[in-house]
C-alpha atoms as one frame of an Amber mdcrd trajectory, in Angstrom:
protein
   0.000   0.000   0.000   1.212   3.515  -0.811  -0.074   7.023  -1.366  -0.084
   6.751  -5.163  -2.176   3.572  -5.316  -5.143   5.686  -6.471  -3.384   6.062
  -9.842  -3.178   2.326 -10.574  -6.442   2.231 -12.555  -5.992   5.621 -14.211
  -4.482   6.311 -17.636  -1.623   6.562 -18.441  -0.449   4.859 -15.230  -2.386
   1.632 -15.763  -0.471   1.106 -19.029   2.874   1.345 -17.185   3.050  -1.522
 -14.657   5.947  -0.091 -12.618   4.826   3.546 -12.575   2.812   3.419  -9.337
   5.376   1.245  -7.574   8.059   3.742  -8.614   6.072   6.722  -7.358   5.406
   5.057  -4.010   9.083   4.225  -3.505  10.110   7.753  -4.410   7.464   9.121
  -2.025   9.305   7.319   0.783  12.376   9.465   0.109  10.878  12.712  -1.201
   7.850  13.395   1.007   7.481  10.972   3.921  10.723  11.940   5.756   9.620
  15.584   5.889   6.150  15.104   7.394   6.818  17.449  10.303   8.067  20.237
   8.035   5.267  19.750   5.494   2.486  19.896   8.080   0.943  23.367   7.902
   3.454  24.546   5.271   2.962  26.478   2.074   4.479  24.409  -0.751   5.495
  25.281  -4.316   5.727  22.367  -6.753   7.622  23.386  -9.905   7.072  21.430
 -13.141   4.193  19.746 -11.331   3.157  17.406 -14.186  -0.455  16.339 -13.460
  -0.339  17.426  -9.827   0.483  14.026  -8.369   3.281  15.318  -6.112   1.273
  18.413  -5.241  -1.410  16.050  -3.949   1.193  14.088  -2.003   2.247  17.255
  -0.163  -1.366  18.197   0.515  -2.132  14.719   1.857   0.940  15.016   4.106
  -0.627  18.049   5.744   0.466  21.075   3.713  -1.747  24.099   4.311  -1.551
  25.126   0.661   0.192  23.766  -2.438   0.765  25.740  -5.635   1.835  23.715
  -8.663   3.204  25.206 -11.886   3.128  23.128 -15.069   3.710  24.238 -18.677
   1.645  21.590 -20.482  -2.093  22.282 -20.610  -3.035  18.606 -21.059  -1.275
  17.672 -17.822  -2.914  20.511 -15.895  -6.325  19.364 -17.189  -5.675  15.829
 -15.927  -5.502  17.115 -12.355  -9.304  17.429 -12.239  -9.539  13.643 -12.325
  -8.042  13.447  -8.832 -10.820  15.403  -7.066 -11.572  12.391  -4.853  -8.061
  12.400  -3.379  -7.850  13.955   0.126  -6.206  17.356   0.003  -7.217  18.148
  -3.594  -9.042  21.277  -2.400  -5.786  22.657  -0.984  -3.923  22.432  -4.301
  -3.914  25.061  -7.026  -2.379  23.791 -10.262  -1.577  26.550 -12.754  -0.374
  26.419 -16.324   2.692  28.532 -16.943   6.414  28.699 -17.607   8.230  28.094
 -14.333  10.723  30.928 -14.878   8.036  33.456 -15.797   5.878  32.413 -12.846
   8.802  32.524 -10.432   9.755  36.012 -11.546   6.178  37.207 -11.013   6.081
  35.711  -7.527   9.447  37.166  -6.566   8.348  40.598  -7.819   5.246  40.361
  -5.586   7.274  39.288  -2.563   5.632  35.848  -2.385   7.212  33.334   0.025
   6.943  29.557   0.363   8.032  27.257   3.185   8.962  24.375   0.859   9.861
  24.229  -2.836   9.862  20.915  -4.736  12.104  20.490  -7.786  11.182  16.997
  -8.929  12.348  15.921 -12.369  13.003  19.416 -13.725  16.623  20.323 -12.912
  17.977  18.211 -15.798  15.443  19.557 -18.322  16.562  23.195 -18.221  19.611
  25.239 -19.195  19.341  28.139 -16.738  20.198  26.272 -13.549  21.625  29.233
 -11.630  18.697  31.433 -12.605  16.349  28.779 -11.266  18.284  28.377  -8.020
  18.427  32.126  -7.370  14.720  32.599  -8.069  13.901  29.754  -5.684  16.181
  31.297  -3.061  14.289  34.603  -3.393  11.100  32.832  -2.238  12.774  32.366
   1.191  11.983  28.645   1.598  13.043  26.757   4.702  13.474  23.611   2.634
  14.007  22.756  -1.046  13.651  19.115  -2.083  15.438  18.127  -5.297  15.117
  14.956  -7.362  17.075  14.870 -10.610  19.396  13.055 -12.950  23.074  13.931
 -12.467  26.174  13.234 -14.532  28.568  10.807 -12.870  31.688  12.837 -13.630
  34.332  14.059 -11.164  34.414  17.724 -12.146  31.846  20.554 -11.967  30.483
  20.203 -15.508  27.140  20.429 -17.281  26.480  18.041 -20.154  24.373  19.318
 -23.057  21.782  16.902 -24.385  19.128  17.204 -27.089  15.658  15.778 -26.469
  12.297  15.802 -28.215   9.646  18.139 -26.867   6.626  15.982 -27.828   7.241
  13.674 -24.855   5.403  15.023 -21.752   8.319  13.865 -19.595  10.834  15.945
 -21.552  11.688  19.626 -21.846   8.945  21.920 -23.121   9.350  23.870 -26.387
  11.227  27.141 -25.924   9.621  28.691 -29.012   6.606  27.727 -31.175   7.238
  24.667 -33.299  10.479  23.622 -31.580  10.678  19.837 -31.898  14.048  19.297
 -30.199  15.232  21.283 -27.174  18.663  21.532 -25.592  18.949  20.759 -21.899
  21.804  20.715 -19.394  22.509  17.850 -17.004  24.775  18.933 -14.129  27.330
  16.724 -12.452  27.066  16.340  -8.690  29.981  18.766  -8.069  28.438  21.280
 -10.476  25.109  21.137  -8.672  26.771  21.510  -5.279  28.690  24.580  -6.429
  25.528  26.158  -7.804  23.676  25.412  -4.573  26.515  26.925  -2.560  26.574
  30.041  -4.755  22.820  30.416  -4.198  23.305  30.207  -0.427  22.138  26.656
   0.212  23.630  23.750   2.138  23.148  20.339   0.495  22.209  17.049   2.181
  22.065  13.975  -0.057  19.459  11.268   0.442  20.903   7.820   1.075  19.193
   5.772  -1.636  21.716   2.989  -1.091  20.082   2.330   2.273  17.224   0.820
   0.263  17.664  -2.982   0.294  18.588  -4.618  -2.998  15.305  -6.516  -3.067
  13.287  -3.282  -2.819  14.847  -1.470  -5.798  12.454  -2.608  -8.507  11.133
   0.416 -10.351  13.844   2.770  -9.091  16.982   1.274 -10.643  17.997   4.644
 -12.086  18.983   5.723  -8.544  21.638   2.977  -8.555  22.803   3.221 -12.167
  26.535   2.760 -12.794  26.597   4.414 -16.214  27.122   8.013 -17.262  24.134
   9.307 -15.306  22.446   8.450 -12.040  19.312   9.834 -10.466  19.661  11.319
  -7.001  17.781  13.280  -4.357  18.788  15.889  -1.839  17.548  18.719   0.315
  18.710  22.310   0.247  18.504  24.558   3.281  19.448  28.249   3.314  22.600
  29.150   5.192  23.388  32.484   6.809  26.363  34.374   5.414  28.819  32.752
   2.949  28.126  29.277   1.630  29.693  26.121   3.089  33.492  26.061   2.882
  33.640  22.337   2.301  31.547  20.338  -0.126  30.847  16.654   0.349  29.182
  14.374  -2.184  29.105  11.487   0.284  26.689  12.947   2.865  23.991  10.373
   3.552  21.866  11.821   6.321  18.321  11.179   5.125  17.466   7.508   5.245
  13.690   7.687   4.659  12.933   5.791   7.844  15.000   2.802   6.770  16.927
   0.847   9.404  20.658   1.645   9.747
């Protein structure tokens, strides 16, 4: 049993046997460990897809969740989840995340928590995104992304089609292939530091081998690996030392 079980009979999830299992296992690392912080919080969910993670935050006790998603078809799908507890506390808006962030910053809007799930490796303006998020004064930023497995602070440029709803959105009318940047772990840490955040990596390797079905990309040994972390604002200059081996969030798993 898991929070996302309500999706099992819904398209397109019912056509993808591992999709609900994957979402539930990710929920254990991305939402469940932060229940105390989420309760009563105001949450911003960027690149919110069909609102599934927005609903997860609302069900965990968030006072209000605002989701921003660029694709109209995905925003429209959110209405199908009206029966899910917390739906009434979620507002899912269609819009470009950068344009919406700039509007919110200009109005002095603040959020307690910002979720960056599956978007960091579909953009090119990583520092712009990080600085805009910082301007919202969140207590906590939760990140889930693909990262390059390279030793230096580099960003790999990759082309991808825009007609896939899981890919980058078109940057101009008719654009069929967009360019995105995938940061390495050191590159992401340096950007986080420059934006005034301290990074704590989630310990996915605490998940037993037999429980990794559906989330194998978090253990990939190739060029890229998916990973999760939290960002918390730091006072004054950023951390003097960076560590890519911090494993402090174990999602309730035994040591």
